[in-house]
C-alpha angles and dihedrals in degrees: 000000000000099000128147125226109260089217104048107003096244111159110248105203101152135039091255091060091065123084109274088358088281112144090205091059110105092205132072128248091262097051095039110018092165094038094263118100114250119233119281090251093052093048091046093051093049093045092050091051090049094049092048091054099038097044101028092237131153117252090254093052092046092048091054092047094048094044090052092047094047091058089066098044115103093229093055104025111136115243114240 
């Protein structure tokens, strides 16, 4: 397998990592728990909470980090 979520970049190495446990889903279980991608705002909020806990950052620091990362993710990349 060895794919990354197109929304957050999470490595998806086992079936359970994929949205709805569907190997054809391009998004992880956090971004698309039912197999359908959550809204940008929902993904952003969850990602910020995760980064705050995992990296011991303030909300402001986590928001900046996530906003920067989301710009490069295929699901959220801004169209030029």
